[in-house]
N, C-alpha and C positions, 0 to 999 in steps of 0.2 A: 503493501499500501503508499503512494506518494505521499512523502509527507510536506505540506507546503508552512510557508512562514507564518501563516495569518495565522494557523490555530497553533504557534508553537512560542510566539511573540512574548508575552504575559507570562510562561511559563520558565521556571528555574530546572535544570536537568541536561542530561544529554542528549547531544544532535548528531542524526546521521540523516544529510540527505542531501540531494542533488540543487546545486545554484549558481545563474553566472554571475559571473566577474565582473563589473562595471569601471572601477577603479581598485589601484594596489599601489601607495606610497610608501619607501623603505623611511621609516624613521629610526627616531634613536632618544632609547627613554631618557629621564631625570638620572640613572645610574650609568647612564652612557652604554648599553647594550643596543646592535638594531632589533628593533622588527616591524614590522607590515600592517597599516594600515589598511584594513579591505572594507571594501563596500560592495556587498554581497546580494543577488535579490531571487526572486522568481516569479511567478503572472502575480503573486497573489501583496506582497510588500517587499520592502528593502530593509537591510540590517548591518548595523557599523557592523566589522572582524577584526579580532585585533590575535596575531600571530605571535608569541611574544618568545619563539627561540627560531629564529631563521637558519636555514637548511640550504643546501646546494640545490640548484634549481629550484628553489621555490617562487622566485620571481617570474620562471619561464610557466610553472604549473599556472598563478593565481594574474597570469597577463588579463589585460582587457579584453572579454569576450569572449573566453575561457569558460565553456561549462566547468565544474568540477565539482565530484561526490565531495563532501565534507564532512569529517569526525570531529567532534568537538563537544562543546557546554554553550547553553543558553545562559546567559546571569542579567543582570538588571546593574548598571552602573551608573549613580546619579538618577537615577530613573528611569532611566530609558536601557532598552532591552541593545544588549551586546552581545556577539556569537565570539565565542572564547575558540581560536581554531588550533588542532591538536595536529591533524594532519588530513591532505586531503588527494586529490588524483585526477588528471585533466581524463576526460571523457573525448573519447574519436568524435567526428561530427556525422553524424547518419546514425546514431546511436539514444541522439533523443529530440523531443521536438521542442522548436526553438520556441512556440506560440507559448510554451511551457515556463517560459524565463522572460521578460517582457508586459513591463506592466502599459498599461491602456487606459486611454480615455475615456468617462462609463459611458460613452454613445458609438453605437454600433455602427457600424462604416453607412452604412445606406442614408440612415438618418442623418450624417454627418453629409454627407450629397445634400439630402433634400433643406436640410436646416440652413445651408450655406445659400444654396438658389435660393431659397424662401429669403432671405435677407440681401440677395444680390437685387430682386423680382422687385422691393421698394426704392429701388435707388431710381430719381426721375429723371435724373440727367442726363440724358444722351452718351456725352464724352465720357466721363467717370463711371456710368455702367459701361459703356464696352472697354476700358481699359481695366477695369475689376474680374471682369469675364473675361478678358486675353491673358492678364498677366496670370490669374489661376490656372486658365487652361493648361497653358504654356507648361507650367512647374506643377499641377495636379498631380504625379506621385509622389511629391515630397511635404508637399505640402498638406496635403490628406495623412500620412502618417506616421513625418519626423516630429521628433518630441522637440517642446519650446524653449527647452535647454539643457546642459549635462545634469546640472544638478539641482540648483536653484530654487525654478517653478515650472508647474508642467513639463517636467521631465521624466514623459513618458510617451509613447507610439500614441500619434495624433495630437503633440502636444501645443504644435501652432494651430493647428485649426480649430480645435477646443476653446482656447485660449482667446483666438481672434470672435470665435462667433461669442463666446463672455463677455469681454467688452460689447461687441455691436448689438444684445438682446440690453445690457445694462446702460448704453447712446439711446437706443428708442424710449427706454424708459425716462431716462433725462431731458430728450428734447419736448417729449410728451408736456412735461413740466417745463421745460424754460422753451417755447417754438419761438423764439427768434431764432434759435442755432436751425445752421443748414445742418439738413439730416442726411443731404444727400453724401457731403463732406464727411462728417461722420461715420456715415459703416460703409465707404470707401478706405477712408484711414483703419477702420477699427480692423475691417478684412486683410488688409496689407500692407501695416506696420510693420509686420515680421516676418515678409517676404524675403528679406534679404538674409531667414535663417534657412529656407530651403540651401542656401550654396554658404551660412557659416556651420552648419553638420553636418556629419558625416557620411548617417544612416540610423537605424533606429536599437541595436543592439549594443552596449557601452560603447556610445555614440561621442564624440570626439569633436575637436574644430579642425574644420580642414585651414588651408598655409590661406587660404582668404578672410575664414573665421580670424582666423588670430592676430592678421596683419593687419585687417580692414574689419571688419568687424560686420556686422548684422545693419548697422540703423545705416552705414557707410551705402552698403552694399545693396540694401531695398532705396534707398534714395535713387542710386543709378539708374537698377530695374526698372523705376516706376516712368524715371524720366527717359531711358533708353525708347521703353516699351509706348508710351504717351507722346513720342514724337512721334513715332515711327505709322501708330495712328491715326497724326493728324490732330491731336488731344488740341482745344485752345489754351494757349501759355498759359492765361494770369489762371486758370482751373487746376494745371500741373502742375506751374510755382506752387500755387497753394495746398496740394494734393504731398507735394515733392516736402514744404516747410510741416507740417505735422508730423511725417517719418523721420526728420532729422529731427524733432522736438517731444519722437514721444517721451523718453526719455529724463524729461525735465530741465536737466542740469548737465554743463562739461562733467559735473567729476562722473556724472553715471553714464557718460557716453554721451550726451547729443551736443553735438557740436552750437546749436542754438536752440534760444527759449522760448518758448511757445508767443508765438503774437498772432493768433485767432483765437478769437472764443473755441474756433472747433478742438483748435489744437492744445489748447490747454486743459477740455473737457479730456479728449483723448490721453492726453500725460497722465492725467487725477483717475481716469479707468482703467490702465494701466497697471499703474501703482498699483490700485488696488484688488484688482483683481491678482495678478503676482502675488501679494503680501497675504492676500486671504488663502492662495493656494498653499502656500508656505506652511502659514501655521493649522490649517485642515488636514496636512500631509505628518506637522510637528505632534498635534494632537491623537490622528487618527488611533494611537493605544495606549494613549490615556486614559485613565477613570475620571469620569466625572466627579471636581473638584481637588484632583492634584493638579501637580503643574509639569510642564515640559519640560523641556533641556534649555539653555540659555538657545537662543536663536539669532546670531550674528544680525541677518539680514532684518531684522526686528531691534534694532540699539541692543541686542546683546538681554538680550530682557527675556524672561520664562512665561509663559502664558499659562493662564489655567483654564483646563476643561469647563464649561460650564451647562453644555445638554448632550 
């Protein structure tokens, strides 16, 4: 019987199961001894692993993307699950089903396509609709399957599209309350703001950054993709400039990667909703295995604070 992480994360005791290596870093303890800090996952959850005794060949076995049979023990460290790894062997490709090891968004593929289509249908401006359709279609495979990040938020299969849809849905509600906002820009901006991540990421399993992702980043890549496609399609230059500005400004400030600050109401709203959705996703993940009334670990992306689960 296959053991899934979600069923044992809150237990303490022996562990023997198959997991995907998402990341592995060689570290040094306070005592000066090397150890491996490993992120392991299956389709149900992920867990931080520690291998305190580093042996020859370990870093080959625990290379990101490998599926390994792990023996060790589950424990709690500062209230969070941790897997103490005693030993592991790498499984050969073909001996396992890859779908057992990658996390996915809560919506199935058919529903994702349907909801994106419904959002596009709400865009009334012909130029913005044509541009949005064209860019999504050209990058369809990656847009609908790639994660939105390696580790921080929506770091699972279809994270880009799920995160983009989430922002578009919130934008509808915001625009209904503030009708002076341009809904066409909001929806196009929401659906395209992370289109650069289709070039920034390198895949679904054990995702890492491409050379372009490391050296240029998804904001600049996305702005370039939108500008180039808009020019090919003959998009009105003023509209194209406004949309590109939204993409460049969606992280809000230079310290977080945006080369410009938001200078339209729609750019400001996109930034706020992007930040809200990302941080709530971080919180959701951090509190998933925490009991009501108890606290998460301290979260670096939320000012280093621990959060209490209330529901």
